[in-house]
NUMAR-244349 format. One record per residue (C-alpha): residue number from 0; chain; x, y, z; residue in three letters. Coordinates in Angstrom, 2 decimals. Example, Ala and Ser with C-alpha at 12.3 -4.5 7.8 and 13.67 -1.06 7.14 Angstrom:
2
+-----+-------+---------+---------+---------+------+
!  nr ! kette !       x !       y !       z ! rest !
+-----+-------+---------+---------+---------+------+
!   0 !     A !   12.30 !   -4.50 !    7.80 !  ALA !
!   1 !     A !   13.67 !   -1.06 !    7.14 !  SER !
+-----+-------+---------+---------+---------+------+
//
This chain:
188
+-----+-------+---------+---------+---------+------+
!  nr ! kette !       x !       y !       z ! rest !
+-----+-------+---------+---------+---------+------+
!   0 !     A !   13.46 !   -1.88 !    3.65 !  MET !
!   1 !     A !   10.63 !   -4.52 !    2.84 !  LYS !
!   2 !     A !    6.99 !   -4.44 !    2.14 !  ILE !
!   3 !     A !    4.69 !   -6.66 !    2.47 !  LEU !
!   4 !     A !    1.49 !   -6.50 !   -0.62 !  ILE !
!   5 !     A !   -1.41 !   -7.92 !    0.44 !  ILE !
!   6 !     A !   -3.56 !   -9.21 !   -2.17 !  GLY !
!   7 !     A !   -0.68 !   -9.11 !   -4.14 !  GLY !
!   8 !     A !   -1.15 !  -12.09 !   -6.98 !  CYS !
!   9 !     A !   -4.27 !   -9.56 !   -8.37 !  GLY !
!  10 !     A !   -3.91 !   -7.32 !  -11.93 !  MET !
!  11 !     A !   -4.42 !   -4.40 !  -10.15 !  GLN !
!  12 !     A !   -0.70 !   -5.12 !   -7.70 !  ALA !
!  13 !     A !    1.10 !   -6.11 !  -10.61 !  ARG !
!  14 !     A !    2.31 !   -2.64 !  -11.91 !  PRO !
!  15 !     A !    2.80 !   -1.47 !   -8.42 !  ALA !
!  16 !     A !    5.11 !   -4.42 !   -7.92 !  ILE !
!  17 !     A !    6.57 !   -4.00 !  -11.16 !  LYS !
!  18 !     A !    7.51 !   -0.51 !  -10.26 !  ARG !
!  19 !     A !    8.97 !   -1.36 !   -6.89 !  LEU !
!  20 !     A !   11.09 !   -3.84 !   -8.56 !  LEU !
!  21 !     A !   12.95 !   -1.47 !  -11.01 !  ASP !
!  22 !     A !   13.40 !    0.62 !   -7.64 !  GLY !
!  23 !     A !   15.82 !    0.75 !   -5.15 !  ASN !
!  24 !     A !   13.29 !    1.71 !   -2.24 !  ASP !
!  25 !     A !   13.03 !   -1.68 !   -1.02 !  PHE !
!  26 !     A !   15.12 !   -4.65 !   -0.51 !  ASP !
!  27 !     A !   12.11 !   -7.15 !   -0.07 !  THR !
!  28 !     A !    8.90 !   -7.15 !   -1.63 !  ILE !
!  29 !     A !    6.08 !   -9.84 !   -0.46 !  VAL !
!  30 !     A !    3.89 !  -10.87 !   -2.37 !  ILE !
!  31 !     A !    1.10 !  -11.92 !    0.65 !  GLY !
!  32 !     A !   -2.08 !  -14.46 !   -1.13 !  ASP !
!  33 !     A !   -4.14 !  -16.57 !   -0.37 !  ILE !
!  34 !     A !   -3.07 !  -17.95 !   -3.97 !  ASN !
!  35 !     A !    0.49 !  -19.22 !   -2.51 !  LEU !
!  36 !     A !    0.87 !  -21.33 !   -6.16 !  ASP !
!  37 !     A !    0.07 !  -18.69 !   -8.22 !  LEU !
!  38 !     A !    2.25 !  -15.65 !   -5.60 !  ALA !
!  39 !     A !    5.54 !  -18.76 !   -6.47 !  ASN !
!  40 !     A !    4.33 !  -18.50 !  -10.38 !  GLN !
!  41 !     A !    5.04 !  -14.99 !  -10.38 !  LEU !
!  42 !     A !    8.32 !  -15.24 !   -8.21 !  LEU !
!  43 !     A !    9.35 !  -17.44 !  -11.23 !  ARG !
!  44 !     A !    8.12 !  -15.23 !  -13.88 !  GLU !
!  45 !     A !    9.91 !  -12.38 !  -12.25 !  TRP !
!  46 !     A !   13.22 !  -13.69 !  -11.88 !  ASP !
!  47 !     A !   13.63 !  -11.27 !   -8.66 !  SER !
!  48 !     A !   16.18 !  -11.87 !   -6.21 !  PRO !
!  49 !     A !   13.77 !   -9.32 !   -3.82 !  LYS !
!  50 !     A !   10.89 !  -10.99 !   -4.32 !  LEU !
!  51 !     A !    9.52 !  -13.26 !   -1.45 !  VAL !
!  52 !     A !    5.61 !  -15.25 !   -1.69 !  ALA !
!  53 !     A !    3.72 !  -15.75 !    1.66 !  ARG !
!  54 !     A !    0.50 !  -17.23 !    1.90 !  ARG !
!  55 !     A !   -1.80 !  -14.98 !    3.43 !  ILE !
!  56 !     A !   -5.23 !  -15.04 !    4.06 !  ASP !
!  57 !     A !   -7.29 !  -11.98 !    5.03 !  ALA !
!  58 !     A !   -9.57 !  -13.51 !    7.11 !  PHE !
!  59 !     A !   -7.53 !  -14.54 !    9.93 !  ASP !
!  60 !     A !   -6.62 !  -11.45 !   11.22 !  HIS !
!  61 !     A !   -3.47 !  -12.94 !   13.75 !  ALA !
!  62 !     A !   -1.79 !  -13.95 !   10.59 !  GLY !
!  63 !     A !   -1.69 !  -10.50 !    9.12 !  MET !
!  64 !     A !   -0.85 !   -8.98 !   12.02 !  VAL !
!  65 !     A !    2.39 !  -11.09 !   12.67 !  GLN !
!  66 !     A !    2.83 !  -11.23 !    8.56 !  ALA !
!  67 !     A !    2.95 !   -7.35 !    8.88 !  MET !
!  68 !     A !    5.25 !   -6.69 !   11.92 !  SER !
!  69 !     A !    8.12 !   -7.87 !   10.45 !  GLU !
!  70 !     A !    7.90 !   -5.68 !    7.60 !  VAL !
!  71 !     A !    8.26 !   -2.15 !    7.44 !  ASN !
!  72 !     A !    5.35 !   -0.77 !    4.62 !  VAL !
!  73 !     A !    2.16 !   -2.60 !    4.43 !  VAL !
!  74 !     A !    0.29 !   -1.46 !    0.96 !  MET !
!  75 !     A !   -3.11 !   -3.19 !    0.74 !  ASN !
!  76 !     A !   -4.24 !   -4.68 !   -3.18 !  CYS !
!  77 !     A !   -6.69 !   -7.34 !   -1.38 !  SER !
!  78 !     A !  -10.42 !   -7.31 !   -2.59 !  GLY !
!  79 !     A !  -12.96 !   -8.05 !   -2.47 !  PRO !
!  80 !     A !  -13.19 !   -4.10 !   -0.22 !  TYR !
!  81 !     A !  -16.54 !   -4.16 !    1.12 !  HIS !
!  82 !     A !  -14.89 !   -7.78 !    2.24 !  LEU !
!  83 !     A !  -11.38 !   -6.79 !    3.10 !  LEU !
!  84 !     A !  -10.56 !   -3.36 !    2.54 !  GLY !
!  85 !     A !  -11.60 !   -2.87 !    6.44 !  VAL !
!  86 !     A !   -9.95 !   -6.24 !    8.62 !  ARG !
!  87 !     A !   -6.47 !   -5.26 !    6.25 !  VAL !
!  88 !     A !   -6.43 !   -1.60 !    7.15 !  LEU !
!  89 !     A !   -7.08 !   -2.57 !   11.37 !  LYS !
!  90 !     A !   -4.43 !   -5.20 !   10.81 !  ALA !
!  91 !     A !   -1.90 !   -3.14 !   10.05 !  ALA !
!  92 !     A !   -3.03 !   -0.16 !   12.54 !  ILE !
!  93 !     A !   -1.95 !   -3.37 !   15.23 !  GLU !
!  94 !     A !    1.53 !   -3.85 !   13.50 !  ALA !
!  95 !     A !    1.70 !   -0.59 !   13.96 !  GLY !
!  96 !     A !    2.83 !   -0.97 !   10.19 !  ARG !
!  97 !     A !    2.74 !    2.38 !    7.45 !  HIS !
!  98 !     A !   -0.22 !    1.70 !    5.76 !  PHE !
!  99 !     A !   -1.02 !    2.51 !    2.20 !  VAL !
! 100 !     A !   -4.20 !    1.02 !    0.24 !  ASP !
! 101 !     A !   -6.19 !    2.61 !   -2.91 !  TYR !
! 102 !     A !   -9.73 !    1.49 !   -1.72 !  CYS !
! 103 !     A !  -11.74 !    3.17 !   -4.04 !  ASP !
! 104 !     A !  -15.38 !    1.14 !   -2.65 !  ASP !
! 105 !     A !  -17.34 !    3.84 !   -0.82 !  VAL !
! 106 !     A !  -18.87 !    1.60 !    1.82 !  THR !
! 107 !     A !  -15.27 !    0.50 !    2.79 !  PRO !
! 108 !     A !  -14.26 !    3.68 !    2.52 !  THR !
! 109 !     A !  -16.53 !    5.56 !    4.48 !  LEU !
! 110 !     A !  -15.83 !    2.43 !    7.28 !  GLU !
! 111 !     A !  -12.52 !    2.99 !    7.14 !  MET !
! 112 !     A !  -12.23 !    6.85 !    7.62 !  LEU !
! 113 !     A !  -14.01 !    6.15 !   11.00 !  GLU !
! 114 !     A !  -11.20 !    4.10 !   12.34 !  ILE !
! 115 !     A !  -10.49 !    4.48 !   15.89 !  ARG !
! 116 !     A !   -7.22 !    3.29 !   17.74 !  GLY !
! 117 !     A !   -5.36 !    4.32 !   20.26 !  THR !
! 118 !     A !   -2.03 !    6.19 !   20.79 !  LEU !
! 119 !     A !   -0.08 !    7.09 !   23.99 !  ASP !
! 120 !     A !   -2.77 !    5.48 !   25.51 !  GLY !
! 121 !     A !   -5.97 !    8.50 !   24.72 !  GLU !
! 122 !     A !   -8.60 !    6.76 !   21.62 !  GLU !
! 123 !     A !   -7.83 !    9.07 !   18.71 !  ARG !
! 124 !     A !  -10.00 !    8.69 !   15.18 !  LEU !
! 125 !     A !   -7.22 !    7.22 !   12.30 !  ILE !
! 126 !     A !   -8.29 !    9.13 !    9.43 !  ARG !
! 127 !     A !   -6.78 !    7.53 !    6.23 !  ILE !
! 128 !     A !   -6.50 !    9.08 !    2.63 !  ASN !
! 129 !     A !   -7.12 !    6.74 !   -0.04 !  ILE !
! 130 !     A !   -6.30 !    7.26 !   -3.85 !  THR !
! 131 !     A !   -9.67 !    5.40 !   -6.24 !  GLY !
! 132 !     A !  -10.90 !    5.22 !  -10.02 !  ASN !
! 133 !     A !   -7.55 !    4.97 !  -11.46 !  MET !
! 134 !     A !   -8.66 !    1.06 !  -12.11 !  ALA !
! 135 !     A !   -6.25 !   -0.80 !  -13.12 !  PRO !
! 136 !     A !   -3.02 !    1.57 !  -12.51 !  MET !
! 137 !     A !   -4.70 !    2.59 !   -9.20 !  THR !
! 138 !     A !   -1.51 !    1.23 !   -7.28 !  SER !
! 139 !     A !    0.83 !    3.06 !   -8.76 !  ILE !
! 140 !     A !    0.28 !    6.20 !   -5.99 !  PRO !
! 141 !     A !    0.25 !    3.86 !   -3.64 !  ALA !
! 142 !     A !    3.49 !    2.28 !   -4.70 !  ALA !
! 143 !     A !    5.19 !    5.81 !   -5.08 !  ILE !
! 144 !     A !    3.86 !    6.75 !   -1.34 !  GLY !
! 145 !     A !    5.33 !    3.45 !   -0.07 !  ALA !
! 146 !     A !    9.35 !    4.86 !   -2.27 !  GLU !
! 147 !     A !    8.91 !    8.15 !   -0.21 !  LEU !
! 148 !     A !    8.35 !    6.17 !    3.21 !  LEU !
! 149 !     A !   11.20 !    3.66 !    2.54 !  ALA !
! 150 !     A !   13.86 !    6.74 !    1.75 !  ARG !
! 151 !     A !   12.40 !    9.33 !    4.30 !  GLY !
! 152 !     A !   10.98 !   11.96 !    2.32 !  GLU !
! 153 !     A !    7.79 !   11.72 !    4.39 !  ILE !
! 154 !     A !    8.97 !   12.91 !    7.96 !  SER !
! 155 !     A !    6.33 !   13.65 !    9.65 !  GLU !
! 156 !     A !    4.39 !   10.88 !   11.77 !  THR !
! 157 !     A !    0.96 !   10.56 !   12.43 !  GLY !
! 158 !     A !   -2.35 !   10.23 !   10.47 !  VAL !
! 159 !     A !   -2.49 !   12.90 !    7.89 !  LEU !
! 160 !     A !   -4.06 !   13.62 !    4.70 !  PRO !
! 161 !     A !   -1.30 !   13.59 !    2.26 !  PRO !
! 162 !     A !   -1.25 !   16.82 !    1.31 !  GLU !
! 163 !     A !    0.03 !   17.69 !    5.21 !  ALA !
! 164 !     A !    2.88 !   15.15 !    4.46 !  CYS !
! 165 !     A !    4.02 !   14.78 !    1.01 !  VAL !
! 166 !     A !    5.12 !   16.93 !   -1.63 !  PRO !
! 167 !     A !    2.72 !   17.42 !   -4.76 !  PRO !
! 168 !     A !    5.68 !   16.79 !   -7.05 !  GLN !
! 169 !     A !    6.80 !   14.14 !   -5.20 !  ALA !
! 170 !     A !    4.37 !   12.00 !   -6.43 !  VAL !
! 171 !     A !    3.18 !   13.83 !  -10.11 !  LEU !
! 172 !     A !    6.89 !   14.10 !  -11.42 !  LYS !
! 173 !     A !    7.12 !    9.76 !  -11.33 !  PRO !
! 174 !     A !    2.84 !    9.29 !  -12.32 !  LEU !
! 175 !     A !    4.03 !   12.20 !  -15.38 !  ALA !
! 176 !     A !    7.31 !    9.82 !  -16.37 !  ASP !
! 177 !     A !    6.09 !    6.81 !  -16.50 !  SER !
! 178 !     A !    2.89 !    8.65 !  -18.67 !  GLY !
! 179 !     A !   -0.05 !    8.07 !  -16.42 !  LEU !
! 180 !     A !   -0.27 !   11.85 !  -15.23 !  ALA !
! 181 !     A !    0.20 !   15.29 !  -17.38 !  ARG !
! 182 !     A !    1.40 !   18.37 !  -15.50 !  ILE !
! 183 !     A !    0.19 !   21.54 !  -16.79 !  HIS !
! 184 !     A !    2.14 !   24.53 !  -15.70 !  GLU !
! 185 !     A !    0.31 !   27.81 !  -16.38 !  GLU !
! 186 !     A !    2.07 !   31.62 !  -16.32 !  VAL !
! 187 !     A !    0.16 !   33.63 !  -15.25 !  ILE !
+-----+-------+---------+---------+---------+------+
//
């Protein structure tokens, strides 16, 4: 399995990349960023055969679609979201790839929630769910979602809210194990 992380050199992307490197779900993790020198520097620092650097310009729609078509999952960590969020999502839809994102800016989030596409020749409203307000660890739930997709633990297809296709414990347990969340159970 291959994942492309758009904006992979950013500080918020790095915890997700570290998590993905520590796991076995992806054979290839593509750090996609406009700053190829920095992406290559990260490859040298992390020294993992899983990592690949690729120059990605979020203003080059055709280039993004091409890069996305070569992977199984796309994770968007690019910013600023008011400029790039919708652009990256539309490219992922055109490429037909699984997509995870953690946009926490209100305006692009609202725009993303109204993106329309086609499925089987019919126009559809494409609904997505975006995590947010956890910076700088916001990319961790997105990484967990990508891992679940890679392992085939999300079997439903289509555009669904997370609660319709992801068992809550599949996300909460890794968050708790990493110290990012606490799970409280109360017997009544």
